[in-house]
N, C-alpha and C positions, 0 to 999 in steps of 0.2 A: 432080813425082815423088811417089809415096806411100810410106809406110813399108812395107817389105816386104823380101824377101830381097836384092833388088838395090840397095838404097839406098846401101850402101857402095861398090859398084862404080860406080854413077852418079856419086858424089862423086869417086871416083878419076879418072874420065875428065876432069872439070873441072881437077883438080889437075895431071894429066899435061900438060894444055894450058897450064898456068901461069895459069889463071883462078881467080877467087874462086868458091867453091862457093855457090850461092844459099841464102839463109836456109832456105827450105822444105825443101831437100834436107839441109842440115846438121841441122836439127831432126828430120827423118825418121830419120837415122842414129842420133841420140841416143835418140829415142823407141824405135826398134827394139832398141837395146842394153839399155835399161832395162825391157823387157817381162818380163825374167827377174828376179824378186825377189832371187835370189842375187847379182845384179850390184849391187844397191843396198843391201841390208840390212847387209852387213858393212862398208860404207863404200866410198868411191871418191874418186878425184882426177880432175878435169877440167883439162886444160892447153890454153889457147887457146880455150876455149869457156865461156861465151858471149862473143861479140865485139860484140854490139849489144844495145840495150835490148829490141828485139823478141825476140831469142834468149833473153835473160834471162827475159822474161815467159813464153815458151814453156817454158823449163826449169822454171819454177815450176809450170806446168800439168802437166808430165810427172812432176814429183817432189812432187805435192801432199801425199802422206803422208810424205815424207822431206825436209823443208826443209833448205836449205844451212846448214851449221854455221859455215863460215869461208871467206872469200874473201881471197886474198893478192894484194896489189898489190906487185909486185917493182919497187922504185924504182931506176932506173938512168938516169944522164944520157944525153941523146941521142947525144953524141959517142962515148960508150963503147958504146952499142948499135950504132951504125954500125960501129965497129971490130970488135966481136964478130961481127957478121953478115958483114962482108967477109972475116974470117979463116976462115969456114966453107968457103970455096972453091967455093960453089955458083955455077953459071953465071948464074942469075937474080939473084944478089946483087950487082948493080951499085950504085954510089953513088946513081944516079937511082932505081932500083927500091926501094932501101932507104928513101930519103927519102920516096918516095910511100907506102910501107907505113906509115911513121911519121906521115905526114899523115892517112892513113885512121884510124890509131890515135887520133890527137888528136880527130878529128871523130866517130868512131863508137864507139870502145871506152872512151876516157877518161871519158866521162860515167857509165860504170858504176861508177866509183870512188865518186861521190856516191850513186848508186842503192843500192849495198851498204853504204855508210857509214850512210845513213839507216836501214837495217835492222839496224845494230849487228853486222854479221858481217865487216866489213872490217878487215884488219890489214895495215899497210904494213911491208915488210921491205926493208932496205938490200941492194941487189943488187951492191954493190961488194965487191971482195975476191976471194980464191981461190974455186974451186968448192967446196972443203971449208968455207970460211968461210960462204958463202951457204947451203950445204946445212944447216949447223949452225943458222943463223938461221931457216931455214924450219922445221926440226924443232922448234926452241924455240917458234916462233909457234904451231904446231899443238898441241904439248904444253901450252902455257899455256892455250890455248882450251879444251882438253878437261879440264884440271884445275880450271878455275874453277867 
């Protein structure tokens, strides 16, 4: 798929089938979104992207004039992640599917921690506690980065 009006709809079709959206399509959606300078210049938050080194490199290319300021690694033990995901009540959140997603995280996404640490933009935030506690830690991490 190429970047265009339908990239988001193409991605939704994969998600509706419970499949991973291919890198090229995810990148097309991000590229499409950031074609408008108004989406980038005031700042933005990406959640769950990039998930692979290839996606991270493509994001660099897309944002060549707007480098990433901060990447947050939300540190949560595996057993807590599994419990949180199971409590969402989604049909596709079985113990087996959750463990498979976590395996994919370990092999494909976790290497990005070192990738962004080497660029001095990584901040690790403790993801344990109440939602308010975690939100306060996230806001503190962002505020600290931008006050430095």
